[in-house]
C-alpha positions as CSV (number, residue, x, y, z in Angstrom):
1,M,81.6,81.5,98.2
2,S,83.2,84.0,95.6
3,S,81.2,82.5,92.9
4,H,78.3,82.9,94.7
5,G,78.8,86.7,95.2
6,L,79.7,87.0,91.4
7,A,76.5,85.2,90.4
8,A,74.6,87.6,92.8
9,L,76.5,90.5,91.5
10,L,75.8,89.8,87.9
11,A,72.1,88.9,88.5
12,F,71.0,91.8,90.9
13,A,73.4,94.7,90.4
14,P,72.4,97.2,87.7
15,P,74.7,97.6,84.7
16,G,77.4,100.0,85.3
17,S,77.0,100.4,89.1
18,P,80.3,99.9,90.9
19,G,78.7,99.0,94.3
20,H,80.5,99.3,97.6
21,F,83.4,97.1,98.3
22,P,83.8,96.6,101.9
23,T,87.3,96.3,103.4
24,A,87.0,95.8,107.2
25,P,86.4,92.4,108.3
26,G,83.5,93.2,110.4
27,E,81.9,95.1,107.6
28,I,82.4,92.4,105.2
29,L,80.9,89.7,107.5
30,R,77.8,92.0,108.2
31,A,77.3,92.7,104.4
32,A,77.9,89.2,103.5
33,V,75.2,88.1,105.7
34,A,73.0,90.7,104.3
35,G,73.5,89.2,100.9
36,K,75.5,92.0,99.4
37,P,77.4,90.5,96.3
38,Y,80.6,92.6,97.0
39,A,80.9,91.4,100.4
40,I,80.3,87.9,99.5
41,I,83.1,88.1,97.1
42,A,85.5,89.7,99.7
43,L,84.5,87.1,102.3
44,G,85.6,84.6,99.7
45,I,88.9,86.2,99.4
46,L,89.6,86.6,103.1
47,V,88.7,82.9,103.6
48,L,91.4,82.1,100.7
49,I,94.0,84.4,102.4
50,A,93.3,83.2,106.0
51,T,93.3,79.4,105.0
52,P,97.3,79.0,104.9
53,A,97.9,81.4,107.8
54,L,95.7,79.4,110.0
55,R,97.4,76.3,108.9
56,V,100.8,77.8,109.8
57,A,99.5,79.0,113.1
58,L,98.1,75.5,114.0
59,S,101.2,73.9,112.8
60,V,103.1,75.7,115.8
61,G,100.8,73.9,118.3
62,F,101.4,70.5,116.7
63,F,105.0,70.8,116.8
64,I,105.0,72.2,120.4
65,A,102.9,68.9,121.2
66,E,105.5,66.8,119.6
67,R,108.2,68.5,121.2
68,D,110.0,69.3,117.9
69,R,111.8,72.6,118.7
70,F,113.5,73.0,115.4
71,Y,110.3,73.0,113.4
72,V,108.6,75.1,116.1
73,V,111.3,77.8,115.6
74,I,111.1,77.6,111.6
75,T,107.2,77.7,111.8
76,L,107.3,80.6,114.3
77,L,109.4,82.4,111.7
78,V,107.1,81.7,108.8
79,L,104.2,82.9,110.9
80,A,106.2,86.3,111.8
81,V,106.7,86.9,108.1
82,L,103.1,86.3,107.4
83,V,101.8,88.4,110.2
84,A,104.4,91.1,109.1
85,S,103.3,90.9,105.6
86,F,99.5,91.4,106.8
87,V,100.2,94.3,109.1
88,L,102.6,96.2,106.6
89,G,100.5,95.4,103.6
90,A,97.2,96.8,105.5
91,G,98.4,100.4,105.2
């Protein structure tokens, strides 16, 4: 995804134009659907960040289904650290 945004940026943005880099997830999605190069790059970055976090969140459910309390606790701690880093890093 990011490479498509970079290609569009290089092909269509006038030289020296900084463009607008969206930061809110809804704004990124709307702008990416509209084909804005910076938004496509931002969407690619969001996907790269969200993939491991989603995997940890899904692992909690899988460990609950296996009734493995030890790994449920560990995975919840890891998820809490991830969520805290997202919340504290947003400001």
